[in-house]
LUMVEX-947295 format. One record per residue (C-alpha): residue number from 1; residue in three letters; x, z, y. Coordinates in nm, 2 decimals. Last residue first. Example, Ala and Ser with C-alpha at 12.3 -4.5 7.8 and 13.67 -1.06 7.14 Angstrom:
2
+-----+-----+--------+--------+--------+
|   n | res |      X |      Z |      Y |
+-----+-----+--------+--------+--------+
|   2 | ser |   1.37 |   0.71 |  -0.11 |
|   1 | ala |   1.23 |   0.78 |  -0.45 |
+-----+-----+--------+--------+--------+
! end
This chain:
358
+-----+-----+--------+--------+--------+
|   n | res |      X |      Z |      Y |
+-----+-----+--------+--------+--------+
| 358 | glu |  -2.54 |   1.33 |  -1.75 |
| 357 | val |  -2.62 |   1.08 |  -1.48 |
| 356 | tyr |  -2.35 |   0.86 |  -1.34 |
| 355 | asp |  -2.52 |   0.56 |  -1.17 |
| 354 | asp |  -2.81 |   0.78 |  -1.05 |
| 353 | phe |  -2.58 |   1.03 |  -0.89 |
| 352 | ile |  -2.38 |   0.75 |  -0.72 |
| 351 | glu |  -2.70 |   0.60 |  -0.58 |
| 350 | cys |  -2.82 |   0.94 |  -0.45 |
| 349 | phe |  -2.49 |   1.00 |  -0.28 |
| 348 | thr |  -2.51 |   0.66 |  -0.11 |
| 347 | gln |  -2.85 |   0.76 |   0.02 |
| 346 | his |  -2.68 |   1.05 |   0.20 |
| 345 | asn |  -2.51 |   0.82 |   0.45 |
| 344 | leu |  -2.63 |   0.93 |   0.80 |
| 343 | lys |  -2.69 |   1.29 |   0.70 |
| 342 | phe |  -2.36 |   1.30 |   0.51 |
| 341 | ala |  -2.16 |   1.18 |   0.81 |
| 340 | asn |  -2.34 |   1.45 |   1.02 |
| 339 | leu |  -2.24 |   1.71 |   0.77 |
| 338 | ile |  -1.88 |   1.59 |   0.78 |
| 337 | leu |  -1.86 |   1.62 |   1.16 |
| 336 | pro |  -2.04 |   1.96 |   1.15 |
| 335 | asp |  -1.79 |   2.10 |   0.89 |
| 334 | phe |  -2.01 |   2.27 |   0.64 |
| 333 | his |  -2.13 |   2.63 |   0.58 |
| 332 | asn |  -2.32 |   2.61 |   0.91 |
| 331 | pro |  -2.58 |   2.40 |   0.73 |
| 330 | gln |  -2.67 |   2.69 |   0.51 |
| 329 | thr |  -2.68 |   2.72 |   0.13 |
| 328 | arg |  -2.78 |   3.02 |  -0.08 |
| 327 | ser |  -3.13 |   3.13 |   0.05 |
| 326 | asp |  -3.21 |   2.78 |   0.19 |
| 325 | gly |  -3.05 |   2.55 |   0.44 |
| 324 | his |  -3.17 |   2.28 |   0.69 |
| 323 | ile |  -2.93 |   1.99 |   0.63 |
| 322 | ile |  -2.80 |   2.09 |   0.28 |
| 321 | ile |  -3.14 |   2.21 |   0.16 |
| 320 | glu |  -3.33 |   1.91 |   0.29 |
| 319 | val |  -3.07 |   1.67 |   0.13 |
| 318 | thr |  -3.12 |   1.85 |  -0.20 |
| 317 | lys |  -3.50 |   1.83 |  -0.18 |
| 316 | gln |  -3.49 |   1.46 |  -0.12 |
| 315 | his |  -3.24 |   1.39 |  -0.39 |
| 314 | asp |  -3.43 |   1.57 |  -0.66 |
| 313 | phe |  -3.35 |   1.92 |  -0.77 |
| 312 | ala |  -3.22 |   2.03 |  -1.11 |
| 311 | pro |  -3.36 |   2.37 |  -1.22 |
| 310 | lys |  -3.19 |   2.69 |  -1.11 |
| 309 | tyr |  -3.00 |   3.01 |  -1.24 |
| 308 | pro |  -2.87 |   2.87 |  -1.56 |
| 307 | arg |  -2.79 |   2.54 |  -1.38 |
| 306 | lys |  -2.95 |   2.20 |  -1.38 |
| 305 | ser |  -2.78 |   1.94 |  -1.16 |
| 304 | arg |  -2.89 |   1.79 |  -0.82 |
| 303 | leu |  -2.81 |   2.11 |  -0.64 |
| 302 | ala |  -2.47 |   2.13 |  -0.80 |
| 301 | asp |  -2.40 |   1.77 |  -0.71 |
| 300 | tyr |  -2.48 |   1.82 |  -0.34 |
| 299 | ile |  -2.28 |   2.14 |  -0.33 |
| 298 | asp |  -1.97 |   1.98 |  -0.48 |
| 297 | cys |  -1.99 |   1.68 |  -0.23 |
| 296 | ile |  -2.04 |   1.92 |   0.06 |
| 295 | cys |  -1.73 |   2.13 |  -0.03 |
| 294 | met |  -1.52 |   1.83 |  -0.13 |
| 293 | ile |  -1.51 |   1.70 |   0.23 |
| 292 | arg |  -1.41 |   2.04 |   0.36 |
| 291 | ala |  -1.15 |   2.06 |   0.08 |
| 290 | ala |  -1.00 |   1.73 |   0.18 |
| 289 | leu |  -0.99 |   1.84 |   0.54 |
| 288 | pro |  -0.79 |   2.15 |   0.48 |
| 287 | ile |  -0.98 |   2.48 |   0.57 |
| 286 | glu |  -0.82 |   2.65 |   0.87 |
| 285 | asn |  -1.01 |   2.38 |   1.07 |
| 284 | gly |  -1.32 |   2.59 |   1.07 |
| 283 | lys |  -1.31 |   2.91 |   0.86 |
| 282 | lys |  -1.11 |   3.08 |   0.59 |
| 281 | gly |  -1.27 |   3.36 |   0.40 |
| 280 | tyr |  -0.98 |   3.40 |   0.16 |
| 279 | pro |  -1.12 |   3.33 |  -0.19 |
| 278 | tyr |  -1.39 |   3.25 |  -0.09 |
| 277 | gly |  -1.66 |   3.14 |   0.16 |
| 276 | thr |  -1.83 |   3.32 |   0.45 |
| 275 | gly |  -1.59 |   3.18 |   0.72 |
| 274 | asp |  -1.84 |   2.97 |   0.91 |
| 273 | trp |  -1.69 |   2.64 |   0.78 |
| 272 | lys |  -1.71 |   2.77 |   0.43 |
| 271 | glu |  -1.44 |   2.81 |   0.16 |
| 270 | his |  -1.54 |   2.72 |  -0.19 |
| 269 | his |  -1.34 |   2.39 |  -0.18 |
| 268 | asn |  -1.02 |   2.58 |  -0.07 |
| 267 | leu |  -0.80 |   2.66 |  -0.37 |
| 266 | ala |  -0.90 |   2.37 |  -0.59 |
| 265 | ile |  -0.89 |   2.12 |  -0.30 |
| 264 | glu |  -0.54 |   2.21 |  -0.20 |
| 263 | ala |  -0.43 |   2.20 |  -0.56 |
| 262 | gly |  -0.58 |   1.86 |  -0.61 |
| 261 | met |  -0.42 |   1.74 |  -0.29 |
| 260 | lys |  -0.08 |   1.83 |  -0.43 |
| 259 | leu |  -0.18 |   1.70 |  -0.77 |
| 258 | tyr |  -0.27 |   1.36 |  -0.63 |
| 257 | pro |   0.03 |   1.34 |  -0.40 |
| 256 | ser |   0.25 |   1.40 |  -0.71 |
| 255 | lys |   0.56 |   1.60 |  -0.63 |
| 254 | ser |   0.41 |   1.91 |  -0.79 |
| 253 | asp |   0.45 |   2.28 |  -0.69 |
| 252 | gly |   0.09 |   2.37 |  -0.75 |
| 251 | leu |  -0.16 |   2.23 |  -1.00 |
| 250 | ile |  -0.20 |   2.53 |  -1.23 |
| 249 | lys |  -0.16 |   2.78 |  -0.94 |
| 248 | ala |  -0.42 |   2.60 |  -0.72 |
| 247 | gly |  -0.67 |   2.60 |  -1.01 |
| 246 | met |  -0.61 |   2.98 |  -1.07 |
| 245 | ala |  -0.67 |   3.05 |  -0.70 |
| 244 | ala |  -1.01 |   2.87 |  -0.72 |
| 243 | his |  -1.09 |   3.00 |  -1.07 |
| 242 | glu |  -1.07 |   3.36 |  -0.94 |
| 241 | gln |  -1.42 |   3.33 |  -0.81 |
| 240 | met |  -1.56 |   3.34 |  -1.17 |
| 239 | leu |  -1.39 |   3.68 |  -1.23 |
| 238 | ala |  -1.54 |   3.83 |  -0.92 |
| 237 | trp |  -1.88 |   3.69 |  -1.03 |
| 236 | glu |  -1.84 |   3.86 |  -1.36 |
| 235 | arg |  -1.78 |   4.20 |  -1.19 |
| 234 | ala |  -2.07 |   4.15 |  -0.95 |
| 233 | val |  -2.32 |   4.05 |  -1.23 |
| 232 | leu |  -2.36 |   3.68 |  -1.31 |
| 231 | ser |  -2.70 |   3.52 |  -1.34 |
| 230 | ser |  -2.81 |   3.40 |  -1.69 |
| 229 | pro |  -2.69 |   3.15 |  -1.95 |
| 228 | lys |  -2.33 |   3.28 |  -1.95 |
| 227 | leu |  -2.10 |   2.99 |  -2.03 |
| 226 | leu |  -1.83 |   3.06 |  -1.77 |
| 225 | val |  -1.86 |   3.44 |  -1.79 |
| 224 | his |  -1.87 |   3.49 |  -2.17 |
| 223 | asp |  -1.62 |   3.20 |  -2.20 |
| 222 | pro |  -1.35 |   3.38 |  -1.99 |
| 221 | val |  -1.23 |   3.20 |  -1.68 |
| 220 | gly |  -0.88 |   3.06 |  -1.71 |
| 219 | ile |  -0.98 |   2.70 |  -1.78 |
| 218 | lys |  -1.22 |   2.74 |  -1.48 |
| 217 | gly |  -0.91 |   2.68 |  -1.27 |
| 216 | ile |  -0.95 |   2.30 |  -1.32 |
| 215 | asp |  -1.26 |   2.33 |  -1.10 |
| 214 | his |  -1.14 |   2.10 |  -0.81 |
| 213 | met |  -0.95 |   1.87 |  -1.05 |
| 212 | pro |  -1.20 |   1.58 |  -1.02 |
| 211 | ser |  -1.12 |   1.57 |  -0.64 |
| 210 | ala |  -0.76 |   1.46 |  -0.68 |
| 209 | phe |  -0.81 |   1.10 |  -0.81 |
| 208 | phe |  -1.06 |   0.99 |  -0.54 |
| 207 | ile |  -0.90 |   1.22 |  -0.28 |
| 206 | thr |  -0.57 |   1.02 |  -0.32 |
| 205 | glu |  -0.73 |   0.68 |  -0.29 |
| 204 | ile |  -0.92 |   0.77 |   0.02 |
| 203 | phe |  -0.62 |   0.94 |   0.18 |
| 202 | asn |  -0.40 |   0.64 |   0.11 |
| 201 | glu |  -0.66 |   0.40 |   0.24 |
| 200 | asp |  -0.69 |   0.57 |   0.58 |
| 199 | met |  -0.98 |   0.80 |   0.67 |
| 198 | gly |  -1.27 |   0.65 |   0.87 |
| 197 | leu |  -1.52 |   0.94 |   0.81 |
| 196 | val |  -1.75 |   0.69 |   0.63 |
| 195 | gln |  -1.46 |   0.60 |   0.40 |
| 194 | ser |  -1.39 |   0.97 |   0.33 |
| 193 | leu |  -1.76 |   1.02 |   0.24 |
| 192 | ala |  -1.76 |   0.73 |  -0.01 |
| 191 | arg |  -1.43 |   0.85 |  -0.17 |
| 190 | ser |  -1.55 |   1.21 |  -0.20 |
| 189 | tyr |  -1.88 |   1.11 |  -0.35 |
| 188 | tyr |  -1.72 |   0.87 |  -0.59 |
| 187 | ser |  -1.47 |   1.12 |  -0.72 |
| 186 | ile |  -1.73 |   1.39 |  -0.74 |
| 185 | arg |  -1.95 |   1.17 |  -0.95 |
| 184 | gln |  -1.69 |   1.14 |  -1.22 |
| 183 | val |  -1.63 |   1.52 |  -1.22 |
| 182 | his |  -2.01 |   1.58 |  -1.26 |
| 181 | ala |  -2.05 |   1.33 |  -1.54 |
| 180 | gly |  -1.86 |   1.56 |  -1.77 |
| 179 | thr |  -1.90 |   1.90 |  -1.59 |
| 178 | asp |  -2.21 |   2.04 |  -1.77 |
| 177 | glu |  -2.04 |   2.08 |  -2.10 |
| 176 | asp |  -1.80 |   2.34 |  -1.97 |
| 175 | arg |  -1.49 |   2.43 |  -2.16 |
| 174 | his |  -1.43 |   2.07 |  -2.29 |
| 173 | glu |  -1.48 |   1.95 |  -1.94 |
| 172 | ala |  -1.19 |   2.15 |  -1.82 |
| 171 | ala |  -0.96 |   2.00 |  -2.08 |
| 170 | arg |  -1.09 |   1.66 |  -1.99 |
| 169 | thr |  -0.99 |   1.72 |  -1.63 |
| 168 | met |  -0.64 |   1.82 |  -1.74 |
| 167 | thr |  -0.60 |   1.50 |  -1.93 |
| 166 | phe |  -0.75 |   1.29 |  -1.66 |
| 165 | ile |  -0.52 |   1.43 |  -1.40 |
| 164 | thr |  -0.21 |   1.39 |  -1.62 |
| 163 | glu |  -0.32 |   1.03 |  -1.69 |
| 162 | gln |  -0.35 |   0.97 |  -1.31 |
| 161 | tyr |   0.00 |   1.10 |  -1.25 |
| 160 | gly |   0.14 |   0.88 |  -1.52 |
| 159 | glu |  -0.04 |   0.58 |  -1.39 |
| 158 | lys |   0.10 |   0.65 |  -1.05 |
| 157 | leu |   0.45 |   0.69 |  -1.19 |
| 156 | asp |   0.42 |   0.36 |  -1.37 |
| 155 | ala |   0.27 |   0.18 |  -1.07 |
| 154 | thr |   0.56 |   0.31 |  -0.86 |
| 153 | arg |   0.81 |   0.19 |  -1.12 |
| 152 | glu |   0.64 |  -0.16 |  -1.11 |
| 151 | arg |   0.63 |  -0.17 |  -0.73 |
| 150 | val |   1.00 |  -0.06 |  -0.72 |
| 149 | arg |   1.08 |  -0.33 |  -0.98 |
| 148 | gln |   0.90 |  -0.59 |  -0.77 |
| 147 | glu |   1.08 |  -0.48 |  -0.46 |
| 146 | leu |   1.41 |  -0.51 |  -0.63 |
| 145 | leu |   1.33 |  -0.85 |  -0.76 |
| 144 | asp |   1.22 |  -0.96 |  -0.41 |
| 143 | asn |   1.54 |  -0.81 |  -0.27 |
| 142 | tyr |   1.75 |  -1.00 |  -0.52 |
| 141 | his |   1.57 |  -1.32 |  -0.43 |
| 140 | arg |   1.63 |  -1.25 |  -0.06 |
| 139 | leu |   2.00 |  -1.18 |  -0.13 |
| 138 | glu |   2.02 |  -1.50 |  -0.33 |
| 137 | lys |   1.88 |  -1.70 |  -0.04 |
| 136 | asn |   2.11 |  -1.54 |   0.21 |
| 135 | leu |   2.41 |  -1.60 |  -0.02 |
| 134 | leu |   2.30 |  -1.96 |  -0.04 |
| 133 | arg |   2.27 |  -1.99 |   0.34 |
| 132 | ile |   2.60 |  -1.82 |   0.40 |
| 131 | lys |   2.79 |  -2.04 |   0.16 |
| 130 | leu |   2.61 |  -2.35 |   0.30 |
| 129 | met |   2.71 |  -2.26 |   0.65 |
| 128 | asn |   3.07 |  -2.20 |   0.55 |
| 127 | his |   3.10 |  -2.53 |   0.36 |
| 126 | val |   2.93 |  -2.73 |   0.64 |
| 125 | arg |   3.15 |  -2.57 |   0.90 |
| 124 | val |   3.47 |  -2.63 |   0.71 |
| 123 | leu |   3.38 |  -2.99 |   0.61 |
| 122 | val |   3.28 |  -3.10 |   0.96 |
| 121 | glu |   3.58 |  -2.94 |   1.12 |
| 120 | ala |   3.82 |  -3.10 |   0.88 |
| 119 | met |   3.65 |  -3.44 |   0.93 |
| 118 | glu |   3.67 |  -3.43 |   1.30 |
| 117 | phe |   3.35 |  -3.58 |   1.45 |
| 116 | pro |   3.33 |  -3.72 |   1.81 |
| 115 | lys |   3.12 |  -3.52 |   1.87 |
| 114 | ser |   3.11 |  -3.15 |   1.81 |
| 113 | ile |   2.96 |  -2.97 |   1.51 |
| 112 | phe |   2.75 |  -2.66 |   1.57 |
| 111 | asp |   2.65 |  -2.33 |   1.42 |
| 110 | glu |   2.35 |  -2.11 |   1.31 |
| 109 | ala |   2.09 |  -2.29 |   1.53 |
| 108 | gly |   1.82 |  -2.05 |   1.65 |
| 107 | ala |   1.74 |  -2.15 |   2.01 |
| 106 | arg |   2.01 |  -1.92 |   2.14 |
| 105 | leu |   2.26 |  -2.11 |   1.93 |
| 104 | ala |   2.14 |  -2.44 |   2.07 |
| 103 | arg |   2.16 |  -2.31 |   2.43 |
| 102 | leu |   2.52 |  -2.20 |   2.36 |
| 101 | lys |   2.61 |  -2.54 |   2.23 |
| 100 | gln |   2.42 |  -2.74 |   2.49 |
|  99 | asp |   2.67 |  -2.69 |   2.77 |
|  98 | pro |   2.95 |  -2.84 |   2.56 |
|  97 | gln |   2.76 |  -3.18 |   2.53 |
|  96 | ala |   2.87 |  -3.40 |   2.24 |
|  95 | thr |   2.63 |  -3.24 |   2.00 |
|  94 | ile |   2.54 |  -3.20 |   1.64 |
|  93 | val |   2.35 |  -2.89 |   1.54 |
|  92 | leu |   2.40 |  -2.71 |   1.21 |
|  91 | val |   2.05 |  -2.58 |   1.11 |
|  90 | pro |   1.95 |  -2.36 |   0.82 |
|  89 | leu |   1.71 |  -2.16 |   1.05 |
|  88 | tyr |   1.68 |  -1.80 |   0.96 |
|  87 | gly |   1.37 |  -1.64 |   1.12 |
|  86 | asp |   1.22 |  -1.51 |   0.80 |
|  85 | lys |   0.92 |  -1.74 |   0.85 |
|  84 | glu |   1.13 |  -2.06 |   0.80 |
|  83 | ile |   0.84 |  -2.31 |   0.82 |
|  82 | gln |   0.71 |  -2.23 |   1.16 |
|  81 | lys |   1.06 |  -2.18 |   1.29 |
|  80 | leu |   1.12 |  -2.55 |   1.18 |
|  79 | glu |   0.88 |  -2.66 |   1.45 |
|  78 | glu |   1.09 |  -2.48 |   1.72 |
|  77 | met |   1.41 |  -2.63 |   1.57 |
|  76 | val |   1.26 |  -2.98 |   1.60 |
|  75 | ala |   1.18 |  -2.93 |   1.97 |
|  74 | phe |   1.54 |  -2.82 |   2.03 |
|  73 | gly |   1.67 |  -3.12 |   1.84 |
|  72 | asp |   1.50 |  -3.37 |   2.06 |
|  71 | met |   1.16 |  -3.52 |   1.96 |
|  70 | glu |   1.05 |  -3.87 |   2.07 |
|  69 | pro |   1.41 |  -3.99 |   2.13 |
|  68 | met |   1.72 |  -3.80 |   2.00 |
|  67 | gln |   1.99 |  -3.59 |   2.17 |
|  66 | leu |   2.02 |  -3.27 |   1.97 |
|  65 | asp |   2.15 |  -3.41 |   1.64 |
|  64 | leu |   2.06 |  -3.20 |   1.34 |
|  63 | leu |   2.27 |  -3.14 |   1.03 |
|  62 | ile |   2.01 |  -2.96 |   0.81 |
|  61 | leu |   2.13 |  -2.72 |   0.54 |
|  60 | asp |   1.98 |  -2.57 |   0.22 |
|  59 | tyr |   1.70 |  -2.82 |   0.24 |
|  58 | ala |   1.35 |  -2.71 |   0.12 |
|  57 | his |   1.26 |  -3.05 |  -0.02 |
|  56 | gln |   0.89 |  -3.12 |   0.07 |
|  55 | arg |   0.86 |  -2.88 |   0.36 |
|  54 | his |   1.20 |  -2.99 |   0.49 |
|  53 | leu |   1.09 |  -3.36 |   0.48 |
|  52 | his |   0.78 |  -3.29 |   0.68 |
|  51 | cys |   0.98 |  -3.08 |   0.93 |
|  50 | val |   1.24 |  -3.35 |   0.97 |
|  49 | glu |   1.02 |  -3.66 |   1.00 |
|  48 | thr |   0.97 |  -3.65 |   1.38 |
|  47 | ser |   1.34 |  -3.65 |   1.42 |
|  46 | lys |   1.36 |  -4.01 |   1.29 |
|  45 | met |   1.70 |  -4.13 |   1.19 |
|  44 | thr |   1.68 |  -3.98 |   0.85 |
|  43 | thr |   1.93 |  -3.88 |   0.58 |
|  42 | ser |   1.95 |  -3.71 |   0.24 |
|  41 | ile |   2.26 |  -3.58 |   0.06 |
|  40 | ser |   2.25 |  -3.42 |  -0.28 |
|  39 | gln |   2.58 |  -3.45 |  -0.46 |
|  38 | tyr |   2.84 |  -3.31 |  -0.22 |
|  37 | gly |   3.18 |  -3.41 |  -0.37 |
|  36 | glu |   3.41 |  -3.41 |  -0.06 |
|  35 | arg |   3.39 |  -3.79 |  -0.06 |
|  34 | leu |   3.01 |  -3.76 |  -0.04 |
|  33 | leu |   3.03 |  -3.52 |   0.26 |
|  32 | ile |   3.25 |  -3.74 |   0.47 |
|  31 | gln |   3.05 |  -4.05 |   0.37 |
|  30 | glu |   2.72 |  -3.90 |   0.48 |
|  29 | leu |   2.87 |  -3.79 |   0.81 |
|  28 | leu |   3.00 |  -4.14 |   0.88 |
|  27 | ile |   2.68 |  -4.32 |   0.77 |
|  26 | val |   2.46 |  -4.09 |   0.98 |
|  25 | asn |   2.69 |  -4.12 |   1.29 |
|  24 | ala |   2.69 |  -4.51 |   1.26 |
|  23 | glu |   2.31 |  -4.51 |   1.23 |
|  22 | gln |   2.26 |  -4.33 |   1.56 |
|  21 | asp |   1.93 |  -4.15 |   1.57 |
|  20 | asp |   2.08 |  -3.85 |   1.39 |
|  19 | val |   1.94 |  -3.62 |   1.12 |
|  18 | ile |   2.15 |  -3.54 |   0.81 |
|  17 | leu |   1.97 |  -3.34 |   0.53 |
|  16 | val |   2.17 |  -3.14 |   0.28 |
|  15 | lys |   2.06 |  -3.01 |  -0.06 |
|  14 | ser |   2.32 |  -2.79 |  -0.22 |
|  13 | lys |   2.50 |  -2.91 |  -0.54 |
|  12 | leu |   2.84 |  -2.89 |  -0.37 |
|  11 | ile |   2.78 |  -2.53 |  -0.29 |
|  10 | thr |   2.71 |  -2.44 |  -0.65 |
|   9 | ser |   3.03 |  -2.61 |  -0.77 |
|   8 | ala |   3.23 |  -2.43 |  -0.51 |
|   7 | asn |   3.12 |  -2.08 |  -0.63 |
|   6 | ile |   2.87 |  -1.84 |  -0.47 |
|   5 | ala |   2.95 |  -1.50 |  -0.61 |
|   4 | his |   2.65 |  -1.33 |  -0.79 |
|   3 | leu |   2.44 |  -1.05 |  -0.66 |
|   2 | thr |   2.34 |  -0.80 |  -0.93 |
|   1 | met |   2.04 |  -0.71 |  -1.15 |
+-----+-----+--------+--------+--------+
! end
């Protein structure tokens, strides 16, 4: 993918429009260009037609007289700016007034031809203008192709990151049969809550893909602890708590924004706003925002799901526990802003749970 040189043959095939209300000037300019070998010359003596014609034919160059009835050349250039959104006007103005040359350039014209015409000047200025115009068009085309390739490459990288996430999540699911639909629901809870909190699209997308990895560290928890059907003793509970740091270690040191946030969530999603969580007892804003969002999502889903130590609770009871607390969960475990967002939008959580049941 390279820029190509603009040769003489390409320039002579360019589309040129001559605009002048004096027929003699139109004929003279047309003859000068035709003798030089230009092959696509159009003309008009009505300035009001210029923009309509340019929309139809996308001229490479417009030779535009400034002094015309109905619409002068300055008014035409203002209309052309609505067509040429990139700000480049392919206009070579025609004028006999020296004081209008600077004004025309300031209005957006790229160059000018003086009256009375000198053939050498006309040919040089037209040739140079067309060469610049064609190079400009090729550069824009090149940039468009480059942007497309960057988008494709970005999409490939994004797909690769996401596939890595899904592969690791499936590995965690294989160890714990209860997590299958759980990790799906977590994505949607996190996205919904982030939207309510007014987070930007990048954050929302990232947490959607990062949140399913919150318990990836359970891969390192022994089966007799992870799958134990009864309550854990102190030593076993200590082993279970290690999954937070283990998850961060598994996901750490990655360039992927998904894995970076995934590591952040894995390490911190059991921390509590009041400092009573683990592994480090962080409190308040010491806990990353993504993990604070994840905390309430994880608790909601755990309460709705059957566990060895508890039955599955319905939505109403779950909301009651999160808002008012019970022996294990207290409202001061959660960021107050996030808790309030949950209070106002908890029905969305219910709908997500019903859509992705075990």
